[in-house]
PAZAPA-4460 file (N, C-alpha, C; in steps of 0.05 Angstrom, whole numbers, plus 32768, in hexadecimal, padded with zeros to 4 digits):
% residues 277
    n_x    n_y    n_z   ca_x   ca_y   ca_z    c_x    c_y    c_z   seq   type   mol
   7F17   7E33   80EC   7F29   7E3F   80E5   7F32   7E56   80D2     1      X     A
   7F37   7E61   80CF   7F3D   7E79   80C5   7F45   7E72   80A2     2      X     A
   7F2D   7E7B   8092   7F33   7E70   8073   7F4A   7E8A   8066     3      X     A
   7F5B   7E7C   8053   7F74   7E86   804E   7F66   7EA0   8036     4      X     A
   7F78   7EB2   803A   7F77   7ECD   802E   7F75   7ECF   8013     5      X     A
   7F6E   7ED2   7FFE   7F6C   7ED1   7FE9   7F67   7EEB   7FCF     6      X     A
   7F73   7EE5   7FC6   7F72   7F0F   7FAD   7F6F   7F03   7F8F     7      X     A
   7F68   7F10   7F83   7F5D   7F0F   7F69   7F63   7F17   7F56     8      X     A
   7F63   7F14   7F38   7F68   7F2B   7F21   7F47   7F26   7F19     9      X     A
   7F3F   7F45   7F16   7F28   7F4E   7F02   7F2E   7F5F   7EEF    10      X     A
   7F2B   7F4A   7EDA   7F2D   7F58   7EB8   7F15   7F4F   7EA7    11      X     A
   7F17   7F54   7E8B   7F01   7F51   7E81   7F0C   7F49   7E5E    12      X     A
   7F1B   7F3A   7E57   7F2A   7F21   7E5E   7F35   7F27   7E73    13      X     A
   7F3D   7F0E   7E7B   7F54   7F05   7E96   7F5D   7EF2   7E99    14      X     A
   7F5A   7EDE   7E85   7F6D   7EC7   7E83   7F8E   7EBF   7E75    15      X     A
   7F91   7EDC   7E6E   7FAF   7ED9   7E5E   7FC1   7EE8   7E73    16      X     A
   7FB2   7EF5   7E90   7FC8   7EF3   7EA5   7FD8   7EE6   7EA1    17      X     A
   7FED   7EEA   7EB5   8008   7EE1   7EC4   8004   7EE2   7EDF    18      X     A
   7FF4   7EF5   7EE7   7FFA   7F00   7F00   7FEC   7EE0   7F1D    19      X     A
   7FE0   7ED1   7F14   7FE3   7EBF   7F2A   7FF7   7EAB   7F21    20      X     A
   8007   7EA7   7F0F   8025   7E9F   7F0C   8032   7EAA   7F29    21      X     A
   8033   7EC5   7F21   8044   7ED5   7F30   803A   7ED3   7F55    22      X     A
   8022   7EDF   7F5B   801E   7ED8   7F79   8019   7EB8   7F81    23      X     A
   8017   7EA7   7F6D   8019   7E86   7F81   8033   7E85   7F84    24      X     A
   8040   7E90   7F75   805F   7E85   7F77   806B   7E98   7F99    25      X     A
   8061   7EAE   7F98   8069   7EB6   7FB5   805A   7EAE   7FC3    26      X     A
   8043   7EAB   7FC8   8032   7E94   7FDB   8046   7E7B   7FE4    27      X     A
   804D   7E72   7FCE   8059   7E56   7FCA   8074   7E58   7FE1    28      X     A
   8085   7E73   7FCC   80A5   7E70   7FDF   809A   7E7F   7FFC    29      X     A
   808F   7E88   8000   808A   7EA3   8024   807E   7E8D   802F    30      X     A
   8074   7E75   802E   8061   7E60   8037   804E   7E6D   8047    31      X     A
   803D   7E78   8032   8025   7E88   803D   8007   7E7D   802D    32      X     A
   7FFA   7E70   8043   7FDC   7E61   8033   7FCE   7E7A   8033    33      X     A
   7FCF   7E74   800F   7FBA   7E8A   8007   7FAD   7E88   7FE7    34      X     A
   7FA2   7E99   7FE2   7FA1   7E90   7FBF   7F9B   7EAA   7FAA    35      X     A
   7F99   7EA9   7F9B   7F97   7EBD   7F89   7F87   7EAE   7F69    36      X     A
   7F74   7EBE   7F62   7F5F   7EB4   7F4F   7F5B   7EC3   7F2F    37      X     A
   7F55   7EBD   7F22   7F50   7ED0   7F0E   7F31   7ED6   7F10    38      X     A
   7F22   7EEA   7F09   7F0B   7EEA   7F0C   7F03   7F02   7EEB    39      X     A
   7EF8   7EEE   7ED7   7EF1   7EFB   7EC8   7ED4   7F04   7EC0    40      X     A
   7ECE   7F22   7EC6   7EBF   7F34   7ECE   7EB7   7F4A   7EB7    41      X     A
   7EA2   7F50   7EB1   7E98   7F58   7E99   7E98   7F7A   7EA2    42      X     A
   7E91   7F8B   7E91   7E92   7FA1   7E98   7E78   7FA8   7EAD    43      X     A
   7E5F   7F99   7EA7   7E48   7FA4   7EAC   7E47   7F99   7EC9    44      X     A
   7E4F   7F85   7EDF   7E5F   7F76   7EEC   7E73   7F82   7EFE    45      X     A
   7E84   7F95   7EF2   7E99   7F94   7F03   7E8C   7FA6   7F1E    46      X     A
   7E7A   7FB7   7F1A   7E7E   7FCA   7F32   7E6C   7FAE   7F45    47      X     A
   7E5E   7FA6   7F44   7E48   7F98   7F57   7E64   7F87   7F5E    48      X     A
   7E79   7F7A   7F48   7E8B   7F65   7F5E   7E9F   7F76   7F69    49      X     A
   7EA7   7F8D   7F67   7EBA   7F9A   7F7C   7EAF   7FA7   7F92    50      X     A
   7E9E   7FAB   7F8D   7E8D   7FBA   7FA9   7E81   7FA4   7FBB    51      X     A
   7E86   7F8A   7FB6   7E80   7F6C   7FC5   7E98   7F5F   7FC4    52      X     A
   7EB2   7F6E   7FC5   7EBF   7F62   7FC1   7ECC   7F4C   7FD3    53      X     A
   7EC9   7F53   7FF0   7ED1   7F3B   8007   7EC1   7F2D   8008    54      X     A
   7EA7   7F2E   8005   7E83   7F1D   7FFD   7E90   7F0A   7FE9    55      X     A
   7EA9   7F0A   7FD7   7EB1   7EF4   7FBE   7EC1   7EE6   7FD2    56      X     A
   7ECF   7EEF   7FE5   7EE9   7EE7   7FEB   7EFD   7EE8   7FEB    57      X     A
   7F03   7F05   7FE9   7F1E   7F14   7FE2   7F26   7F23   7FF0    58      X     A
   7F40   7F2D   7FF6   7F3C   7F43   7FFF   7F4E   7F58   7FF4    59      X     A
   7F51   7F51   7FDC   7F60   7F6C   7FCB   7F5D   7F5D   7FB5    60      X     A
   7F69   7F6A   7F9E   7F63   7F66   7F83   7F75   7F71   7F76    61      X     A
   7F81   7F69   7F5B   7F91   7F78   7F48   7F7E   7F79   7F33    62      X     A
   7F76   7F95   7F22   7F68   7FA0   7F0F   7F76   7FA6   7EF5    63      X     A
   7F68   7F98   7EE3   7F75   7F9A   7EC6   7F5B   7FA5   7EB0    64      X     A
   7F66   7FA7   7E96   7F58   7FAD   7E85   7F34   7FA6   7E7D    65      X     A
   7F22   7FAD   7E81   7F1D   7FD2   7E80   7F1B   7FDE   7E94    66      X     A
   7F19   7FD3   7EAB   7F13   7FD8   7EC9   7F25   7FEE   7ED4    67      X     A
   7F3B   7FF6   7EC9   7F45   8004   7EE1   7F3A   801A   7EEC    68      X     A
   7F2C   8021   7ED7   7F22   8045   7EE4   7F0F   8042   7EEC    69      X     A
   7EF4   802D   7EF1   7EE6   802C   7EFB   7EEF   8024   7F14    70      X     A
   7F03   801B   7F17   7F10   800D   7F32   7F15   8023   7F4C    71      X     A
   7F28   8040   7F3B   7F2E   8053   7F4A   7F0F   805B   7F4E    72      X     A
   7EF5   805E   7F44   7EDF   806A   7F45   7ED2   8060   7F63    73      X     A
   7ED1   8048   7F5C   7EC1   8040   7F7A   7ED6   8033   7F8F    74      X     A
   7EEE   803F   7F95   7EFF   803E   7FA5   7F04   804E   7FB2    75      X     A
   7F19   804F   7FC8   7F20   8066   7FCF   7F44   8064   7FC6    76      X     A
   7F4D   8078   7FB5   7F66   8074   7FA5   7F76   8088   7FB8    77      X     A
   7F89   807D   7FB6   7FAC   808F   7FC1   7FAD   80A5   7FAF    78      X     A
   7FC4   80A8   7FB5   7FCA   80C7   7F9E   7FD0   80C2   7F8B    79      X     A
   7FDE   80A8   7F85   7FE9   809F   7F64   7FD5   8091   7F5B    80      X     A
   7FC0   8091   7F67   7FB0   8076   7F57   7F9D   8093   7F41    81      X     A
   7F99   80AC   7F59   7F8F   80BE   7F55   7FA0   80CF   7F34    82      X     A
   7FB8   80D1   7F3A   7FCE   80E6   7F26   7FC8   80CD   7F13    83      X     A
   7FCA   80B7   7F16   7FD2   80A1   7EF9   7FAD   80A5   7EE5    84      X     A
   7F9A   80AC   7EF9   7F7E   80A5   7EF2   7F6F   8089   7EEF    85      X     A
   7F84   8072   7EFC   7F7B   8058   7EF9   7F82   8053   7F0D    86      X     A
   7F7C   8035   7F14   7F7C   8027   7F31   7F88   8007   7F2A    87      X     A
   7F95   7FFC   7F2C   7F99   7FE4   7F23   7F9D   7FCB   7F3F    88      X     A
   7F9F   7FD1   7F52   7F9B   7FCE   7F73   7F85   7FD4   7F85    89      X     A
   7F77   7FBA   7F89   7F6E   7FC1   7FA0   7F68   7FB6   7FBD    90      X     A
   7F6E   7FC1   7FD3   7F6A   7FB3   7FEE   7F58   7FBF   7FF9    91      X     A
   7F58   7FB5   8015   7F4C   7FBD   8029   7F5A   7FCC   8042    92      X     A
   7F50   7FDF   804D   7F56   7FE7   8067   7F3A   7FE7   807A    93      X     A
   7F3C   7FDE   8086   7F1A   7FD7   809C   7F0B   7FCE   8083    94      X     A
   7EF5   7FDA   8088   7EDF   7FD9   8071   7EE7   7FE7   805B    95      X     A
   7EF6   7FF6   805B   7EF8   8006   8041   7F09   7FFB   802B    96      X     A
   7EFD   8000   8013   7F0D   7FF6   7FFD   7F19   800E   7FF0    97      X     A
   7F3F   8006   7FF0   7F4E   801C   7FE6   7F53   800C   7FCC    98      X     A
   7F5F   8021   7FBC   7F73   8023   7FA7   7F8E   802C   7FA3    99      X     A
   7F9E   801B   7F8A   7FB7   8033   7F8F   7FC1   802C   7F70   100      X     A
   7FDC   8034   7F5C   7FDC   802C   7F45   7FF5   8026   7F46   101      X     A
   8003   8006   7F43   8019   7FFF   7F4C   802A   7FFE   7F2F   102      X     A
   801F   8008   7F1C   8029   8004   7F04   8040   8021   7F0D   103      X     A
   8047   8036   7F16   8055   8044   7F1B   806F   8034   7F27   104      X     A
   806D   802C   7F3D   807D   801D   7F46   808E   8002   7F41   105      X     A
   807D   7FF6   7F2A   8080   7FE6   7F17   809C   7FF1   7F11   106      X     A
   8094   7FFC   7EFD   80A7   800F   7EEB   80BF   801F   7EF8   107      X     A
   80BD   8027   7F0C   80D6   8032   7F18   80E4   801C   7F28   108      X     A
   80D6   8006   7F30   80E5   7FF8   7F40   80F4   7FE5   7F2C   109      X     A
   80E8   7FDC   7F16   80F2   7FC7   7EFD   8114   7FDA   7EEA   110      X     A
   810B   7FF7   7EF0   8120   800B   7EE7   813E   8008   7EF9   111      X     A
   8136   8008   7F13   8148   8006   7F27   8150   7FEB   7F26   112      X     A
   8148   7FD7   7F25   8158   7FBC   7F26   815F   7FB8   7F0A   113      X     A
   8152   7FC1   7EF3   816A   7FBD   7ED4   8179   7FD4   7ED5   114      X     A
   817E   7FE8   7EDA   818A   8000   7ECA   8192   8016   7EE3   115      X     A
   81A0   800E   7EF9   81A3   8019   7F09   81AD   8033   7F0A   116      X     A
   81AA   804D   7F1A   81B1   8068   7F10   81A8   806B   7EF7   117      X     A
   8190   806A   7EEC   817C   806E   7ED9   8177   808D   7EDD   118      X     A
   816B   808C   7EFD   815D   80AA   7F00   8177   80BC   7F03   119      X     A
   8190   80C1   7EF8   819B   80D6   7EF1   819B   80EB   7EDB   120      X     A
   818B   80DE   7EC9   817C   80E4   7EB2   8178   80F9   7EAC   121      X     A
   8178   8112   7EA3   8167   812C   7EA3   8152   8126   7E8F   122      X     A
   8155   811F   7E75   8141   8121   7E62   8131   80FD   7E5B   123      X     A
   8118   80F7   7E5C   810F   80DD   7E4F   80FA   80E5   7E3E   124      X     A
   80F6   80D6   7E22   80E5   80CE   7E1B   80CB   80BF   7E19   125      X     A
   80C1   80BE   7E25   80A7   80AC   7E1B   8093   80A8   7E08   126      X     A
   8086   8097   7DFF   8078   808D   7DF3   8060   8086   7DF1   127      X     A
   804B   808C   7DEA   8031   8090   7DEF   8024   809E   7E07   128      X     A
   8004   80A4   7E09   7FF6   80B0   7E1C   7FE0   809C   7E2E   129      X     A
   7FE1   8081   7E2B   7FC9   8077   7E31   7FDB   807A   7E56   130      X     A
   7FC2   8067   7E60   7FC3   805C   7E78   7FE3   805B   7E88   131      X     A
   7FEF   8048   7E7F   8009   8041   7E85   801C   8052   7E88   132      X     A
   8018   8068   7E6A   802B   807A   7E6A   802E   8096   7E81   133      X     A
   800C   8098   7E86   8006   80A8   7EA6   8017   809B   7EB9   134      X     A
   801D   807F   7EBF   802F   807A   7ECF   804B   807A   7ED3   135      X     A
   8051   8074   7EBC   8071   807A   7EB3   8073   809F   7EB8   136      X     A
   8062   80AB   7EAC   8069   80C9   7EAB   8069   80D5   7ECC   137      X     A
   8056   80CF   7EDA   8054   80CC   7EF8   806B   80C2   7F08   138      X     A
   807B   80A9   7F01   808C   80A6   7F0E   80AF   80B6   7F06   139      X     A
   80AB   80C0   7EE9   80B9   80C1   7EE4   80C3   80E5   7EF0   140      X     A
   80AD   80F6   7EEB   80AA   810E   7EFF   80B1   810D   7F1C   141      X     A
   80A4   80F9   7F28   80A9   80ED   7F3F   80CC   80F2   7F49   142      X     A
   80D8   80D9   7F3A   80F3   80E3   7F38   8108   80F4   7F32   143      X     A
   80FB   8110   7F2C   8109   8129   7F26   8113   812A   7F0F   144      X     A
   8105   8114   7EFD   8110   811C   7EDA   8107   813F   7ED6   145      X     A
   8118   8149   7ECC   8117   815C   7EC4   8104   816E   7EAD   146      X     A
   810C   815D   7E98   80ED   8158   7E7C   80E5   8135   7E79   147      X     A
   80D2   813E   7E72   80CC   8124   7E65   80B8   812E   7E49   148      X     A
   80C4   8122   7E38   80B3   8129   7E20   809F   810E   7E19   149      X     A
   8088   8116   7E17   8071   8107   7E0B   806F   8104   7DEF   150      X     A
   806F   80EA   7DE1   8066   80E9   7DC0   8050   80D6   7DCC   151      X     A
   8039   80E3   7DB1   8022   80D4   7DAD   801B   80D1   7D97   152      X     A
   800F   80C0   7D89   8004   80BD   7D6C   7FF5   80D7   7D71   153      X     A
   7FE2   80D7   7D7E   7FC2   80ED   7D82   7FE0   80FD   7D90   154      X     A
   7FE3   811C   7D8D   7FF3   8131   7D99   7FDC   8137   7DAF   155      X     A
   7FC1   813A   7DAA   7FBA   8141   7DBB   7FB1   8138   7DE2   156      X     A
   7FB1   811F   7DD7   7FB0   8109   7DF3   7FC9   8114   7DFE   157      X     A
   7FE3   8113   7DE8   8001   811A   7DF6   7FF8   812F   7E04   158      X     A
   7FEF   8145   7E04   7FE7   815F   7E0B   7FD9   8167   7E28   159      X     A
   7FC3   8151   7E26   7FAC   8149   7E3D   7FBB   8141   7E4F   160      X     A
   7FCF   812E   7E46   7FDD   8122   7E6A   7FF3   8134   7E6C   161      X     A
   7FFE   813B   7E55   8013   8157   7E5F   800E   816E   7E7D   162      X     A
   7FF0   816E   7E73   7FDF   8188   7E83   7FDD   8175   7EA1   163      X     A
   7FE4   8166   7EA1   7FD5   8157   7EBF   7FF1   8156   7ED1   164      X     A
   800C   8159   7EC0   8024   8157   7ED0   802F   8168   7ED2   165      X     A
   8025   8180   7EC5   8042   819A   7ECA   804C   819E   7EB0   166      X     A
   8068   81BA   7EB0   8077   81C2   7E9B   808D   81AA   7E9A   167      X     A
   8095   8195   7EAA   80AA   817F   7EB2   80A7   817A   7E8E   168      X     A
   8083   816B   7E87   8080   815A   7E7C   8079   816E   7E61   169      X     A
   8087   8166   7E47   8086   8173   7E32   8078   8161   7E0F   170      X     A
   8060   8162   7E0A   805B   8154   7DFA   8061   815C   7DDD   171      X     A
   8061   8143   7DCB   806D   814E   7DB9   8065   8137   7D9E   172      X     A
   806A   8149   7D88   8054   8139   7D73   806A   8116   7D65   173      X     A
   8053   8104   7D61   8064   80EA   7D5F   8084   80E8   7D46   174      X     A
   807B   8104   7D35   808F   8102   7D1D   80A4   8112   7D20   175      X     A
   80A2   8125   7D3C   80B7   812E   7D4C   80CD   811E   7D5B   176      X     A
   80CB   8102   7D62   80D2   80EB   7D6C   80F0   80E5   7D6A   177      X     A
   80F7   80EB   7D50   8117   80E8   7D4A   811E   80FD   7D50   178      X     A
   811A   811E   7D56   8126   8135   7D5F   8131   812D   7D79   179      X     A
   8121   8121   7D8E   8121   8120   7DA4   8137   8108   7DAB   180      X     A
   8134   80F3   7D9D   8146   80DD   7DA7   8169   80E8   7DB0   181      X     A
   8170   80F4   7DA3   818F   80F5   7DAB   8198   8105   7DC0   182      X     A
   817D   8107   7DDA   817E   8118   7DE6   8170   8109   7E00   183      X     A
   8166   80F6   7DF9   8158   80E6   7E0B   8164   80CE   7E18   184      X     A
   816F   80D6   7E3C   8182   80C2   7E42   816E   80A7   7E51   185      X     A
   814E   80A9   7E4C   813C   808F   7E59   8128   809E   7E38   186      X     A
   8124   807B   7E2C   8119   8076   7E1F   80F9   8063   7E21   187      X     A
   80DF   8061   7E21   80CA   805C   7E31   80BC   8053   7E1C   188      X     A
   80B1   803E   7E10   809D   8035   7E08   8089   8030   7E19   189      X     A
   806B   8037   7E16   8059   8031   7E27   8038   8032   7E13   190      X     A
   804C   802B   7DF2   8037   8027   7DE6   802D   8004   7DD6   191      X     A
   8026   8000   7DD2   801A   7FE5   7DCA   8025   7FDE   7DB2   192      X     A
   803F   7FEB   7DA4   804E   7FE8   7D86   8062   7FD3   7D8D   193      X     A
   8061   7FC4   7D81   8077   7FAF   7D8B   8074   7F97   7D97   194      X     A
   805B   7F99   7DA0   8047   7F81   7DB0   8048   7F6D   7D96   195      X     A
   8043   7F56   7DA0   8043   7F41   7D8F   8025   7F3F   7D83   196      X     A
   801D   7F41   7D6A   8003   7F49   7D54   8007   7F65   7D51   197      X     A
   8010   7F73   7D5F   8013   7F90   7D5A   8024   7F9A   7D46   198      X     A
   8021   7FB4   7D47   8039   7FBF   7D2D   804F   7FCB   7D38   199      X     A
   805A   7FC9   7D21   8074   7FCC   7D32   807D   7FEF   7D3C   200      X     A
   808F   7FED   7D49   809C   8008   7D60   80AC   8013   7D47   201      X     A
   80A6   8023   7D34   80C2   8035   7D26   80CD   8043   7D32   202      X     A
   80E2   803A   7D42   80F0   8051   7D4F   8112   804B   7D4B   203      X     A
   8122   805F   7D46   813F   8058   7D39   8150   8054   7D5C   204      X     A
   8155   8045   7D67   8163   8049   7D7C   8180   804B   7D79   205      X     A
   8186   8057   7D69   81AA   8050   7D57   81A8   807A   7D5B   206      X     A
   8195   8085   7D61   8192   809D   7D65   8191   80AC   7D86   207      X     A
   8194   8097   7D90   818F   8097   7DB6   81AA   80A2   7DBC   208      X     A
   81B4   80AC   7DD0   81D0   80B0   7DDB   81D9   8098   7DE8   209      X     A
   81F4   8095   7DE7   8200   8078   7DEF   81FC   806B   7E0A   210      X     A
   81EE   8084   7E16   81ED   807C   7E39   81D0   807A   7E3D   211      X     A
   81C0   807B   7E27   81A3   8079   7E2B   819E   805E   7E37   212      X     A
   8188   805F   7E42   817D   8041   7E4C   8162   8043   7E3E   213      X     A
   8155   802D   7E38   813E   802E   7E2E   812B   8011   7E38   214      X     A
   8111   801D   7E3F   80FB   8008   7E50   80E5   8009   7E34   215      X     A
   80DB   7FEE   7E39   80C0   7FE8   7E2E   80AF   7FDA   7E37   216      X     A
   809A   7FDE   7E3F   8082   7FD3   7E54   8074   7FBB   7E42   217      X     A
   8079   7FBC   7E25   806A   7F9E   7E1A   8080   7F8A   7E27   218      X     A
   8075   7F74   7E25   808C   7F5B   7E3F   8082   7F3E   7E22   219      X     A
   806C   7F42   7E01   806C   7F2D   7DFA   806B   7F3C   7DDC   220      X     A
   8080   7F31   7DD6   8098   7F26   7DD6   80A6   7F2E   7DF8   221      X     A
   80BC   7F1D   7E00   80D0   7F29   7E18   80E0   7F3A   7E03   222      X     A
   80E9   7F36   7DED   80F9   7F4B   7DEB   80ED   7F5B   7DCB   223      X     A
   80E3   7F71   7DD3   80D7   7F79   7DC3   80EE   7F85   7DA9   224      X     A
   80E9   7F88   7D8E   8101   7F97   7D80   810E   7FB2   7D8E   225      X     A
   8101   7FC6   7D98   8105   7FDE   7DA7   8122   7FD5   7DB9   226      X     A
   8119   7FC1   7DCD   812D   7FB4   7DE2   813F   7FA5   7DD3   227      X     A
   813D   7F98   7DB6   8156   7F87   7DA6   816B   7F98   7D9E   228      X     A
   8155   7FAD   7D8B   816A   7FC9   7D83   817B   7FD5   7D9A   229      X     A
   816C   7FDE   7DB3   8188   7FE6   7DC7   8197   7FD9   7DD7   230      X     A
   8192   7FBE   7DD7   81A1   7FA4   7DDF   81C0   7FA7   7DCD   231      X     A
   81B6   7FB0   7DB3   81CA   7FAA   7D9C   81E3   7FBF   7DA1   232      X     A
   81D6   7FCF   7DAA   81DF   7FEC   7DB6   81F0   7FF0   7DCE   233      X     A
   81EC   7FDD   7DD6   81F4   7FDE   7DF1   81EF   7FED   7E03   234      X     A
   81D3   7FF6   7E03   81C1   8004   7E14   81B8   7FF6   7E2D   235      X     A
   81B3   8004   7E39   81A5   7FEB   7E56   8188   7FF6   7E53   236      X     A
   817B   7FDE   7E51   8157   7FDA   7E51   8150   7FCC   7E6D   237      X     A
   8135   7FCD   7E66   8120   7FC8   7E7E   810E   7FC4   7E6F   238      X     A
   8102   7FA4   7E7A   80EF   7F97   7E60   80D7   7FA0   7E75   239      X     A
   80BE   7F97   7E61   80A8   7F9C   7E6C   809B   7F83   7E89   240      X     A
   80AA   7F6D   7E7F   80A8   7F52   7E95   80B2   7F5B   7EAF   241      X     A
   80C9   7F71   7EAD   80CF   7F73   7EC6   80BB   7F81   7ED9   242      X     A
   80B4   7F96   7EC9   80A1   7FA5   7ED8   807E   7F93   7EE5   243      X     A
   807D   7F88   7ECE   8060   7F6F   7ED9   8068   7F69   7EEE   244      X     A
   8083   7F5B   7EF6   8089   7F51   7F10   8085   7F65   7F25   245      X     A
   8094   7F7F   7F22   809A   7F90   7F34   8081   7F9C   7F37   246      X     A
   8068   7F9C   7F2D   8053   7FA8   7F2F   8040   7FA0   7F3E   247      X     A
   804A   7F7D   7F42   8037   7F6B   7F57   803F   7F70   7F73   248      X     A
   8053   7F74   7F7B   8060   7F7A   7F92   8051   7F79   7FAB   249      X     A
   804B   7F9E   7FA6   803A   7FA4   7FBC   801A   7F9B   7FC1   250      X     A
   8011   7F95   7FA6   7FF6   7F8D   7FAE   7FF7   7F6F   7FBE   251      X     A
   8011   7F66   7FBC   8012   7F45   7FCE   8016   7F4E   7FE3   252      X     A
   802A   7F65   7FE6   802B   7F6D   800D   8013   7F71   801B   253      X     A
   8004   7F86   8003   7FE6   7F8C   8015   7FD5   7F7A   801E   254      X     A
   7FD1   7F62   800A   7FC0   7F51   8010   7FCC   7F3B   8024   255      X     A
   7FE6   7F30   801C   7FED   7F1E   802C   8005   7F21   8043   256      X     A
   800A   7F3D   8049   801E   7F3F   805A   8036   7F46   8063   257      X     A
   8043   7F36   8046   8061   7F31   803D   806C   7F3B   802E   258      X     A
   807C   7F50   802B   8089   7F56   8016   8098   7F43   8002   259      X     A
   808B   7F3B   7FEC   80A1   7F2A   7FD2   80B3   7F34   7FCB   260      X     A
   80C5   7F27   7FBB   80D7   7F2F   7FAF   80D3   7F1D   7F8E   261      X     A
   80E4   7F35   7F7B   80E0   7F30   7F68   80FC   7F1E   7F63   262      X     A
   80FE   7F05   7F5D   8110   7EFB   7F60   8118   7EED   7F3B   263      X     A
   8132   7EE5   7F37   8139   7EDB   7F21   812D   7EB7   7F1B   264      X     A
   8122   7EAF   7F2A   8115   7E99   7F2D   80F9   7E99   7F25   265      X     A
   80EB   7EAF   7F35   80CC   7EB9   7F25   80D4   7ECD   7F08   266      X     A
   80DE   7ED1   7EFF   80EA   7EDD   7EE5   80EB   7EC6   7ED0   267      X     A
   80F1   7EB6   7ED7   80F9   7E9E   7EC5   80E3   7E8F   7EC0   268      X     A
   80D2   7E88   7ED7   80B8   7E7C   7EDB   809F   7E90   7ECF   269      X     A
   809C   7E9E   7ECE   808C   7EAF   7EBD   8097   7EB3   7E9E   270      X     A
   80B4   7EB3   7EA1   80C0   7EAF   7E7D   80BA   7E9B   7E78   271      X     A
   80BA   7E7E   7E81   80B0   7E66   7E79   8096   7E69   7E67   272      X     A
   8083   7E77   7E7F   8070   7E70   7E73   8065   7E82   7E61   273      X     A
   8071   7EA0   7E5B   806A   7EA6   7E41   8077   7EA3   7E2D   274      X     A
   8089   7E92   7E2B   8096   7E88   7E07   8090   7E68   7E10   275      X     A
   8077   7E62   7E1F   807D   7E41   7E1B   808F   7E29   7E26   276      X     A
   80A8   7E3E   7E2E   80BC   7E28   7E31   80B8   7E0F   7E4B   277      X     A
***
């Protein structure tokens, strides 16, 4: 008998991840015999684990903090992973370990689902210049945005990221965000500000134009103060849980051969788990 295919999440720590809930739901609803495990692997053991992933019984893996950059270096990355500088999904093509970054399509597909027509906007404002910001900026440039303003508390980091993406991306000082908000058709928070246990994100959503769309990558809490302020103004929003669900789709397809769907039932399942409902 052929052993069922299995994938895993590799992180340190990793126990908090909702990825097993998502992938087990898809395995169950699609009638696929397979598995998805959490593997807590410390940095000093990561290379050995990844380079022998199949020997550990896995056909692929998700990779989370703090291993995404190492995963890129230890695999054959595609153009998206190289552009972002980090890999979050691993799979085999023959005996070759390949990698990609699905945060890009997670962000883009969540916006497509939450705010259809969002990419008719010219100007975006992205907050933060970390790994998630790289994925967001890549997606916006790929979708044809004319101007992406990039604000970070350390301006040098914003400049360094902007240099990688060309003249479409304009680094700005954090203190000048208020000057850009009235022209921003899309506002994206990629920082941890507003996350449970983190400092608040002090942004005046009232300065945004009436057609603006607001996206927040934070999903604990499900409705961040930024999203609550945007919804109070009647603006379209896209939350972090939607991105989490959409970024999981392609990995599942690579490992198990079927493309799953992000459904209201799946979202309700993960929401209930997050809120303890």
